[in-house]
GULUMVEX-519906 format. One record per residue: x, y, z of N, C-alpha, C in turn; residue number from 1; residue in one letter. Coordinates in steps of 0.02 Angstrom, whole numbers, plus 50000, padded with zeros to 5 digits. Layout:
R|n.xx|n.yy|n.zz|ca.xx|ca.yy|ca.zz|c.xx|c.yy|c.zz|pos|code
R|X|Y|Z|X|Y|Z|X|Y|Z|NUM|a
...
END
This chain:
R|n.xx|n.yy|n.zz|ca.xx|ca.yy|ca.zz|c.xx|c.yy|c.zz|pos|code
R|53531|55935|56240|53528|55952|56172|53606|55948|56136|1|m
R|53644|55985|56185|53716|55999|56157|53752|55926|56152|2|k
R|53733|55887|56190|53763|55810|56191|53745|55779|56127|3|n
R|53673|55781|56115|53642|55747|56055|53695|55783|55998|4|l
R|53688|55840|55980|53735|55866|55930|53808|55842|55927|5|r
R|53836|55823|55987|53903|55798|55983|53906|55730|55957|6|y
R|53861|55687|55981|53851|55619|55961|53837|55625|55877|7|i
R|53797|55660|55859|53763|55658|55788|53833|55674|55742|8|l
R|53877|55727|55778|53930|55754|55737|53987|55688|55729|9|a
R|53987|55654|55798|54040|55601|55793|54013|55546|55753|10|a
R|53942|55530|55737|53930|55483|55701|53931|55499|55620|11|l
R|53928|55561|55617|53939|55580|55537|54008|55576|55522|12|v
R|54053|55590|55563|54131|55586|55549|54144|55509|55544|13|v
R|54124|55462|55589|54139|55394|55589|54096|55365|55515|14|l
R|54050|55382|55495|54017|55359|55434|54061|55383|55368|15|l
R|54087|55447|55377|54118|55476|55320|54182|55438|55313|16|m
R|54213|55423|55364|54272|55383|55360|54262|55312|55339|17|a
R|54212|55280|55353|54197|55210|55347|54187|55204|55267|18|t
R|54147|55263|55242|54126|55272|55175|54190|55279|55132|19|a
R|54244|55325|55164|54306|55340|55121|54352|55268|55131|20|a
R|54352|55235|55185|54392|55168|55173|54359|55112|55136|21|h
R|54299|55116|55131|54264|55069|55070|54267|55085|55003|22|a
R|54299|55145|54992|54308|55164|54928|54377|55152|54894|23|q
R|54421|55110|54941|54486|55093|54915|54478|55056|54842|24|q
R|54516|55070|54799|54517|55054|54727|54538|54981|54728|25|p
R|54510|54941|54678|54548|54877|54665|54573|54878|54611|26|t
R|54628|54857|54593|54664|54851|54532|54661|54781|54504|27|l
R|54663|54780|54435|54662|54720|54402|54725|54719|54353|28|t
R|54756|54666|54351|54808|54659|54286|54831|54603|54273|29|g
R|54846|54584|54219|54873|54518|54184|54950|54522|54183|30|t
R|54978|54481|54233|55047|54471|54245|55063|54414|54203|31|i
R|55123|54438|54138|55138|54390|54097|55198|54346|54118|32|p
R|55209|54348|54181|55273|54314|54208|55259|54277|54272|33|f
R|55286|54226|54300|55277|54219|54367|55319|54261|54396|34|n
R|55293|54270|54468|55314|54317|54508|55314|54298|54592|35|f
R|55347|54337|54635|55355|54313|54696|55326|54377|54733|36|v
R|55290|54374|54787|55277|54425|54844|55285|54385|54911|37|v
R|55335|54422|54941|55365|54389|55007|55397|54316|54993|38|g
R|55379|54267|55018|55405|54207|55010|55355|54158|54972|39|d
R|55305|54189|54941|55256|54142|54899|55277|54172|54833|40|r
R|55274|54113|54789|55277|54124|54715|55209|54113|54678|41|a
R|55190|54148|54645|55135|54156|54603|55137|54143|54518|42|y
R|55088|54103|54495|55106|54090|54425|55081|54154|54372|43|p
R|55100|54162|54324|55085|54211|54280|55001|54207|54267|44|a
R|54965|54266|54255|54902|54251|54246|54850|54331|54267|45|g
R|54797|54322|54264|54742|54381|54293|54748|54385|54366|46|d
R|54751|54446|54390|54755|54449|54467|54718|54505|54477|47|y
R|54686|54511|54541|54658|54561|54570|54682|54582|54625|48|v
R|54709|54647|54643|54736|54672|54708|54693|54722|54738|49|f
R|54687|54717|54806|54662|54748|54856|54689|54775|54912|50|r
R|54687|54838|54945|54733|54847|55001|54685|54887|55047|51|h
R|54697|54873|55103|54660|54892|55160|54708|54906|55216|52|s
R|54726|54968|55242|54777|54988|55288|54839|54954|55252|53|d
R|54877|54910|55293|54950|54893|55281|54938|54824|55252|54|n
R|54871|54794|55225|54860|54726|55204|54849|54719|55128|55|v
R|54884|54688|55091|54858|54682|55013|54838|54610|55011|56|i
R|54784|54620|54974|54753|54545|54955|54747|54532|54881|57|t
R|54792|54472|54862|54807|54457|54795|54769|54395|54783|58|i
R|54725|54406|54726|54679|54363|54703|54688|54329|54634|59|t
R|54706|54268|54629|54723|54238|54570|54651|54231|54536|60|n
R|54639|54275|54483|54577|54268|54455|54554|54192|54430|61|a
R|54587|54151|54401|54590|54079|54366|54569|54034|54419|62|q
R|54613|54042|54477|54607|53996|54528|54559|54012|54587|63|q
R|54545|54077|54577|54504|54108|54643|54527|54094|54709|64|s
R|54592|54104|54706|54637|54086|54764|54658|54156|54787|65|k
R|54651|54177|54850|54673|54235|54877|54713|54228|54933|66|t
R|54769|54262|54928|54837|54266|54971|54830|54341|54995|67|e
R|54861|54345|55062|54876|54410|55094|54947|54421|55095|68|m
R|54965|54495|55089|55041|54512|55110|55026|54578|55149|69|a
R|55086|54590|55181|55091|54647|55232|55127|54709|55171|70|v
R|55099|54761|55177|55137|54817|55134|55146|54880|55175|71|s
R|55183|54928|55152|55201|55003|55193|55185|55043|55138|72|n
R|55167|55113|55159|55153|55160|55112|55217|55189|55084|73|a
R|55225|55202|55026|55268|55236|54995|55259|55288|54955|74|c
R|55300|55335|54936|55282|55389|54884|55298|55449|54922|75|g
R|55255|55508|54873|55281|55570|54888|55228|55612|54898|76|g
R|55222|55684|54861|55166|55719|54868|55142|55719|54802|77|s
R|55166|55689|54736|55131|55697|54682|55087|55639|54667|78|t
R|55037|55640|54652|54991|55587|54640|55011|55566|54586|79|p
R|55010|55493|54575|55022|55442|54521|54981|55457|54450|80|s
R|55017|55463|54407|54984|55471|54355|54945|55417|54306|81|k
R|54968|55355|54321|54934|55285|54306|54925|55246|54365|82|n
R|54885|55189|54347|54884|55127|54393|54940|55085|54371|83|s
R|54980|55052|54416|55022|55006|54393|55053|54966|54446|84|k
R|55082|54908|54427|55114|54865|54473|55188|54868|54440|85|l
R|55235|54877|54499|55310|54885|54491|55341|54820|54519|86|v
R|55382|54792|54468|55404|54727|54487|55483|54746|54482|87|f
R|55526|54707|54521|55596|54699|54506|55619|54638|54483|88|e
R|55651|54630|54430|55690|54569|54405|55753|54555|54416|89|r
R|55767|54503|54462|55838|54483|54486|55839|54408|54491|90|m
R|55896|54387|54460|55917|54323|54452|55865|54285|54433|91|g
R|55829|54301|54367|55781|54262|54342|55716|54259|54379|92|g
R|55711|54298|54434|55653|54304|54472|55613|54369|54460|93|y
R|55553|54368|54469|55517|54437|54463|55470|54445|54534|94|y
R|55487|54500|54572|55471|54520|54636|55421|54586|54627|95|f
R|55357|54565|54647|55321|54633|54658|55340|54680|54712|96|l
R|55362|54731|54697|55380|54782|54738|55332|54835|54768|97|r
R|55299|54869|54711|55256|54923|54732|55188|54908|54691|98|q
R|55127|54948|54714|55070|54943|54686|55055|55021|54684|99|i
R|55027|55049|54626|55016|55121|54625|54948|55140|54598|100|w
R|54895|55166|54620|54838|55190|54593|54831|55258|54569|101|v
R|54806|55268|54508|54800|55333|54470|54768|55381|54525|102|v
R|54796|55439|54526|54762|55500|54574|54796|55485|54645|103|g
R|54828|55439|54674|54838|55435|54749|54922|55460|54753|104|y
R|54940|55491|54798|55004|55512|54800|55054|55459|54836|105|s
R|55013|55410|54880|55054|55357|54899|55035|55286|54875|106|q
R|55085|55259|54867|55088|55199|54844|55081|55146|54889|107|g
R|55089|55068|54873|55106|55024|54922|55157|54989|54905|108|r
R|55197|54975|54955|55262|54948|54948|55265|54875|54982|109|e
R|55290|54817|54946|55292|54759|54987|55362|54747|55008|110|l
R|55377|54710|55076|55438|54701|55094|55482|54644|55047|111|p
R|55539|54668|55056|55589|54616|55020|55582|54532|55036|112|r
R|55584|54494|54997|55580|54426|55019|55658|54400|55036|113|s
R|55661|54344|55068|55716|54326|55083|55776|54304|55028|114|r
R|55731|54277|54968|55773|54265|54906|55798|54327|54868|115|t
R|55751|54386|54874|55763|54456|54851|55834|54475|54883|116|e
R|55831|54469|54963|55886|54491|54994|55966|54458|54973|117|v
R|55938|54390|54964|55999|54348|54962|56024|54369|54879|118|r
R|55994|54385|54842|56007|54407|54764|56053|54469|54761|119|l
R|56026|54507|54803|56049|54574|54824|56118|54583|54857|120|a
R|56122|54536|54897|56188|54519|54926|56247|54490|54879|121|q
R|56219|54449|54828|56264|54433|54777|56284|54480|54731|122|n
R|56252|54547|54734|56275|54604|54693|56225|54582|54631|123|h
R|56170|54551|54632|56131|54551|54574|56109|54628|54559|124|e
R|56093|54647|54506|56074|54712|54492|55992|54696|54476|125|k
R|55952|54741|54512|55880|54740|54488|55869|54786|54434|126|p
R|55814|54761|54391|55785|54793|54334|55715|54799|54357|127|e
R|55693|54868|54351|55626|54877|54358|55567|54856|54298|128|s
R|55526|54831|54302|55477|54812|54264|55407|54830|54289|129|i
R|55371|54869|54241|55311|54892|54254|55257|54871|54217|130|i
R|55202|54848|54250|55135|54812|54203|55083|54857|54232|131|v
R|55053|54883|54164|54986|54923|54179|54937|54882|54213|132|a
R|54899|54922|54256|54835|54889|54305|54779|54936|54275|133|a
R|54715|54896|54284|54654|54943|54273|54624|54949|54340|134|d
R|54583|54993|54348|54555|55019|54429|54485|55001|54416|135|i
R|54457|54970|54469|54384|54965|54474|54372|54984|54551|136|s
R|54310|55004|54552|54292|55026|54636|54239|54983|54652|137|r
END
């Protein structure tokens, strides 16, 4: 009987973890400029962003084309006040750097591309550009 209780408790914990993972929010946003993620360029347009663990999927809504990018957690202890996409503009390029979801204290940060590193080495000054995003679950 004790073993049955432990098994049921473990199943409940597993189901709760799965449900929490499945509730990761989806962000949608209209990006008014061409942008770069990693070493991949994206045209301006409507996009859907989803993240699961360290992987972000980026879907171009017009083309129904999905790409994946690796990301790392970033942030602190204060929950984000709004959902947003943070870009850095350098040398005429826009690089997606971070994705934030309202109410979450950690965002997702994308690694710098080779082009972004090269521009920074040439002393280009980055300018942060924030694009509002909508959340859907």
